[in-house]
C-alpha positions as CSV (number, residue, x, y, z in Angstrom):
1,M,-51.5,54.5,-154.9
2,G,-52.7,55.0,-158.6
3,D,-49.2,56.6,-159.2
4,L,-47.5,53.4,-157.8
5,P,-44.6,52.1,-161.0
6,P,-45.8,48.9,-162.9
7,R,-45.3,45.1,-161.6
8,Y,-42.0,43.8,-163.1
9,D,-42.6,41.1,-165.3
10,G,-39.4,40.9,-167.1
11,T,-40.4,43.9,-169.8
12,L,-39.0,46.8,-168.2
13,Q,-35.5,47.7,-167.7
14,P,-34.7,47.0,-164.3
15,E,-32.6,49.8,-162.8
16,V,-35.2,51.9,-164.1
17,W,-37.7,50.0,-162.9
18,V,-36.2,49.9,-159.1
19,Q,-35.5,53.9,-159.7
20,D,-38.7,54.4,-160.2
21,L,-39.9,52.7,-157.1
22,R,-37.4,54.0,-154.7
23,F,-38.7,57.4,-155.7
24,F,-41.9,56.5,-155.1
25,C,-41.4,55.2,-151.9
26,A,-39.1,58.4,-151.1
27,L,-42.4,60.7,-152.2
28,R,-44.1,59.0,-149.6
29,G,-41.7,58.9,-146.5
30,I,-40.5,55.5,-147.0
31,H,-36.7,55.8,-146.5
32,D,-35.9,52.7,-144.9
33,Q,-34.4,50.8,-147.2
34,T,-35.1,47.3,-145.8
35,T,-38.8,48.1,-146.4
36,V,-38.6,49.3,-149.8
37,L,-36.7,46.3,-151.0
38,N,-39.5,43.8,-149.5
39,I,-41.6,46.5,-151.2
40,A,-40.3,45.9,-154.7
41,I,-39.5,42.0,-154.0
42,L,-43.6,42.0,-153.7
43,R,-44.1,44.4,-157.2
44,I,-42.1,41.3,-159.3
45,D,-44.1,38.7,-161.2
46,H,-44.6,35.4,-159.4
47,N,-43.2,34.1,-161.9
48,I,-39.5,35.6,-162.0
49,P,-38.6,33.5,-158.7
50,I,-36.3,35.6,-156.1
51,P,-33.6,34.0,-153.7
52,K,-34.5,34.2,-150.3
53,D,-31.2,36.0,-148.6
54,I,-31.0,39.0,-151.1
55,A,-30.5,42.1,-149.1
56,S,-29.7,44.7,-151.6
57,F,-30.7,46.5,-155.1
58,D,-27.9,45.3,-156.9
59,S,-28.2,41.7,-155.8
60,L,-31.9,42.1,-156.9
61,I,-30.9,43.9,-159.9
62,H,-28.7,41.0,-160.9
63,V,-31.4,38.6,-160.2
64,L,-33.7,40.3,-162.5
65,K,-31.3,40.2,-165.9
66,N,-29.6,36.9,-165.1
67,H,-33.6,35.8,-165.8
68,V,-34.6,34.3,-169.5
69,T,-37.0,37.2,-169.0
70,H,-34.5,39.5,-169.6
71,T,-32.8,37.6,-171.9
72,V,-36.0,38.4,-174.4
73,F,-36.4,42.2,-173.3
74,R,-32.7,42.5,-174.7
75,A,-33.3,41.0,-177.9
76,D,-36.7,42.8,-178.1
77,S,-34.9,46.1,-177.6
78,L,-32.2,45.1,-179.8
79,E,-34.6,44.8,-182.9
80,K,-35.7,48.2,-181.9
81,L,-32.7,49.4,-182.2
82,N,-32.1,47.9,-185.6
83,K,-35.3,49.9,-186.7
84,L,-34.4,53.2,-185.5
85,K,-34.3,55.9,-188.0
86,C,-33.2,58.9,-187.4
87,E,-36.5,61.4,-189.4
88,R,-34.4,64.5,-190.9
89,N,-36.8,67.0,-189.8
90,G,-37.4,64.9,-186.5
91,D,-37.3,65.8,-182.6
92,M,-33.0,65.2,-182.5
93,S,-33.2,65.3,-178.9
94,K,-36.0,62.5,-178.5
95,F,-34.7,60.6,-181.2
96,I,-31.1,60.6,-179.1
97,I,-33.0,59.5,-175.2
98,K,-34.8,56.9,-177.9
99,F,-31.3,55.8,-178.6
100,L,-29.5,55.6,-175.3
101,T,-32.9,54.0,-173.4
102,L,-32.7,51.2,-176.5
103,C,-28.7,51.2,-175.7
104,S,-29.1,50.3,-172.1
105,S,-31.7,48.0,-172.4
106,A,-30.2,46.0,-175.2
107,N,-26.8,46.5,-172.7
108,I,-25.1,48.2,-175.3
109,T,-22.3,49.9,-173.4
110,N,-18.8,49.7,-175.8
111,P,-19.0,53.1,-177.7
112,E,-17.9,51.4,-181.1
113,E,-21.1,49.4,-180.6
114,K,-22.9,52.4,-180.0
115,K,-20.8,54.4,-182.7
116,Y,-21.9,51.5,-185.1
117,Y,-25.6,51.7,-184.5
118,L,-25.8,55.4,-184.6
119,L,-24.2,55.3,-188.1
120,R,-27.3,53.0,-189.0
121,N,-29.9,55.3,-187.7
122,L,-28.9,58.1,-189.7
123,P,-31.6,59.1,-192.6
124,D,-28.7,58.3,-195.6
125,D,-25.4,57.7,-196.8
126,I,-24.4,60.7,-197.7
127,V,-25.5,62.2,-193.5
128,R,-23.5,58.8,-192.3
129,N,-20.1,59.2,-194.8
130,L,-19.9,63.2,-193.0
131,F,-20.8,61.1,-189.6
132,R,-18.3,59.3,-190.0
133,N,-15.1,61.0,-191.1
134,R,-16.5,63.9,-188.4
135,I,-16.0,61.2,-185.8
136,E,-13.0,59.3,-187.0
137,N,-11.0,59.8,-184.3
138,L,-13.0,60.4,-180.9
139,D,-13.5,57.9,-178.6
140,S,-15.8,59.7,-176.7
141,F,-19.3,58.7,-177.2
142,D,-20.7,62.5,-175.4
143,E,-18.7,63.5,-178.6
144,M,-19.8,62.1,-181.0
145,I,-23.6,63.0,-179.9
146,E,-22.2,66.7,-180.2
147,I,-20.9,66.0,-184.0
148,F,-24.5,64.2,-184.6
149,K,-26.1,67.8,-183.5
150,D,-24.0,69.7,-185.8
151,V,-24.3,67.3,-188.7
152,M,-28.7,66.4,-188.6
153,L,-28.8,70.6,-188.2
154,E,-26.2,71.1,-191.6
155,H,-28.5,68.0,-193.5
156,R,-32.1,69.9,-192.1
157,S,-30.3,73.0,-194.0
158,Q,-29.3,71.2,-197.7
159,I,-31.2,71.7,-200.2
160,R,-31.9,68.2,-202.3
161,Y,-33.8,66.8,-205.0
162,G,-37.8,66.8,-204.2
163,S,-37.2,69.7,-202.1
164,K,-40.6,72.4,-201.7
165,I,-38.1,76.0,-201.2
166,A,-39.5,79.6,-201.5
167,L,-36.6,81.6,-203.8
168,K,-36.3,85.3,-202.5
169,H,-34.8,88.0,-204.7
170,I,-32.6,89.5,-202.3
171,A,-33.0,92.9,-203.5
172,T,-36.5,94.0,-203.4
173,G,-37.5,91.7,-200.5
174,R,-40.1,89.6,-202.6
175,F,-40.9,86.0,-203.4
176,L,-40.5,84.2,-206.7
177,S,-44.0,83.2,-207.4
178,S,-46.3,82.3,-210.5
179,T,-50.4,81.5,-210.7
180,D,-52.3,80.2,-213.4
181,I,-52.8,83.8,-215.5
182,K,-51.2,84.2,-218.9
183,Y,-49.4,87.0,-220.1
184,E,-51.0,88.9,-222.6
185,T,-47.7,89.2,-224.3
186,G,-44.8,87.0,-225.6
187,L,-45.9,83.5,-225.9
188,K,-48.8,84.4,-223.3
189,Q,-47.7,81.1,-221.0
190,Q,-48.3,81.1,-217.7
191,M,-47.1,84.2,-215.8
192,V,-44.2,84.5,-213.4
193,F,-43.2,87.4,-210.6
194,C,-42.3,88.3,-207.4
195,N,-44.7,89.3,-205.1
196,G,-45.5,88.9,-201.1
197,W,-42.7,90.0,-198.5
198,Q,-43.6,86.5,-196.9
199,P,-43.8,83.4,-198.8
200,D,-47.7,82.3,-199.8
201,K,-47.8,79.0,-199.6
202,Q,-50.4,78.7,-202.4
203,H,-48.4,80.2,-204.4
204,D,-44.1,80.8,-203.4
205,F,-43.3,76.9,-203.7
206,W,-41.1,75.3,-206.1
207,I,-40.0,71.6,-206.2
208,V,-36.5,71.4,-206.8
209,I,-36.1,68.6,-209.8
210,P,-33.6,67.6,-212.0
211,P,-33.2,68.9,-215.3
212,C,-34.6,67.6,-218.5
213,K,-33.4,64.0,-219.3
214,K,-31.6,63.9,-216.1
215,H,-33.1,61.4,-213.5
216,Y,-31.6,62.2,-210.0
217,K,-32.5,59.9,-207.0
218,P,-35.2,62.3,-204.7
219,G,-33.3,63.2,-201.2
220,N,-30.0,63.5,-203.7
221,P,-28.3,67.0,-202.6
222,I,-27.3,69.4,-204.5
223,T,-24.2,70.3,-205.8
224,F,-23.2,74.1,-207.0
225,N,-22.8,74.6,-210.7
226,S,-25.5,71.5,-211.2
227,V,-28.1,71.8,-213.6
228,I,-31.9,71.8,-212.0
229,G,-35.4,72.3,-213.0
230,L,-38.2,74.1,-210.9
231,K,-41.4,72.9,-210.7
232,H,-44.2,75.5,-209.5
233,Q,-46.0,73.5,-206.2
234,K,-49.4,74.7,-207.2
235,T,-49.9,74.7,-210.7
236,G,-46.9,72.0,-212.0
237,L,-45.2,73.5,-214.4
238,N,-41.8,74.4,-215.0
239,L,-39.8,77.4,-214.5
240,H,-38.9,77.9,-217.9
241,S,-37.4,80.5,-220.0
242,H,-36.5,81.5,-224.2
243,S,-34.3,83.2,-226.4
244,L,-35.7,87.0,-227.0
245,N,-36.8,85.6,-230.8
246,Y,-39.4,84.3,-229.2
247,G,-41.0,86.6,-226.2
248,E,-40.4,89.3,-224.4
249,S,-41.2,90.6,-220.7
250,P,-44.0,92.5,-220.8
251,I,-42.4,95.9,-219.2
252,T,-38.9,96.1,-219.8
253,K,-38.9,94.1,-223.0
254,Q,-35.8,91.8,-221.7
255,Q,-35.9,87.7,-221.9
256,E,-38.9,86.3,-220.7
257,V,-39.8,84.0,-218.0
258,T,-42.7,81.7,-217.7
259,C,-43.8,78.8,-216.7
260,Y,-44.6,76.2,-218.9
261,G,-45.8,72.8,-219.4
262,L,-43.6,69.0,-219.8
263,L,-39.9,69.3,-219.0
264,N,-37.9,70.6,-221.8
265,D,-34.3,71.8,-222.3
266,D,-36.1,75.9,-222.0
267,D,-36.6,74.1,-218.3
268,N,-32.9,73.7,-217.1
269,W,-31.0,76.4,-214.7
270,V,-27.1,76.2,-214.1
271,L,-26.8,76.8,-209.9
272,K,-24.0,79.3,-209.2
273,R,-22.9,80.8,-205.8
274,H,-23.5,84.9,-207.1
275,S,-20.4,86.4,-207.5
276,T,-19.6,90.0,-209.0
277,T,-17.1,88.5,-211.1
278,S,-16.3,85.8,-214.2
279,S,-14.8,83.6,-210.9
280,Y,-17.4,81.6,-209.1
281,D,-17.0,79.2,-205.8
282,D,-18.8,76.4,-207.1
283,S,-17.5,74.4,-203.9
284,G,-19.9,72.1,-201.6
285,Y,-23.8,71.6,-201.3
286,W,-26.5,73.8,-201.9
287,M,-28.2,75.2,-198.1
288,V,-30.5,77.3,-196.9
289,G,-29.4,81.3,-197.3
290,D,-27.1,80.8,-200.1
291,I,-26.7,83.9,-202.4
292,I,-27.4,82.3,-205.9
293,S,-27.8,82.6,-209.7
294,L,-29.5,81.1,-211.8
295,R,-28.5,81.0,-215.1
296,H,-30.9,79.8,-217.8
297,D,-28.9,77.4,-219.8
298,R,-30.1,77.3,-222.8
299,T,-29.4,81.2,-223.3
300,K,-27.3,82.1,-220.4
301,K,-29.1,84.9,-219.3
302,S,-30.0,84.8,-215.5
303,L,-32.7,85.0,-213.8
304,S,-33.7,88.6,-212.2
305,S,-36.1,91.2,-211.0
306,H,-36.1,94.5,-210.0
307,D,-38.9,97.4,-209.4
308,F,-40.7,97.4,-212.4
309,M,-44.2,96.3,-211.8
310,I,-47.0,94.5,-214.4
311,N,-50.1,96.5,-214.7
312,N,-51.6,93.9,-211.9
313,G,-49.1,95.2,-209.8
314,Y,-47.0,91.9,-209.5
315,Q,-43.1,92.5,-209.6
316,E,-41.6,91.6,-213.3
317,V,-39.2,88.5,-213.5
318,T,-37.3,88.3,-216.3
319,C,-34.1,86.6,-217.5
320,H,-31.3,89.2,-218.1
321,A,-27.4,89.4,-218.3
322,D,-24.6,87.5,-216.7
323,G,-25.9,87.4,-213.4
324,H,-23.1,89.3,-211.5
325,E,-25.8,92.4,-210.6
326,E,-27.4,93.2,-207.5
327,N,-31.0,91.9,-209.0
328,H,-29.7,88.4,-209.7
329,K,-29.3,87.4,-206.0
330,W,-31.5,85.4,-205.1
331,C,-31.8,82.9,-202.0
332,V,-34.1,79.8,-200.7
333,E,-35.0,81.2,-197.0
334,V,-38.0,78.4,-196.8
335,L,-37.7,74.9,-197.2
336,E,-39.8,71.6,-196.8
């Protein structure tokens, strides 16, 4: 009898407790409902008085819900509901089950009330506003949950200030990388290159940061045509370029790309959807999988790579041309 449901003491949802007890009895071949009801009454804490004329589970549940302990239980559930938070990368199904359970425990059944609390529990105002706009004309809470799922999946694919990303060069399939090795030519700053076909957490992850002299809250999404910075996670230096007067790439003699120290104007990059013409679609937010180009803000040359290899076998990365070529295509494949 070790798996017998616990005694009812006012800290459980009455319907759920009764259901669990009836299921336990059915598993043990106890099907007579009068007997099951008597077992249930015997499993109720003595501080909760049960009238002698209880003849059904519905009336038993009604008595339990009218006892003062259930009032406290509902208040506790409402407090937990107010504190519940849907984390960006959390388990959506566990969140929804927890949310619905707390709504039931707090006796919140009206769809408008549920919508109010669900909006409160979303990760931030950006997701909240998007969700609110999409459910404006919906009455069914089941449909609202479907929209919640879609909005959260979209939210998880959204790149934001503070995101850690791995940036893949489309034409060659290699990831933008750096290490504390310095170029032997140019300004002899930290080397930037493309290396493996699978992202290496040690060297291929970059943190998306605001541009020099700008401050944005971590977690804010990034629209196209924004100016951003990229900080190399391992070394803490920023993706950097400068005019040809200061340094050429080692193989093709194009504009050098390095990692450099304190954030300055040469670390600013304009985020664009890749286009083969001078007409860009700058609508929407930057998402995982978007094909982008990164234009160096000061020199107007675009981040590029190609099959030319530096002497140590790394693929050369440069700034070159206006951003419309195949070698200017990049995309985020990994987001943390």
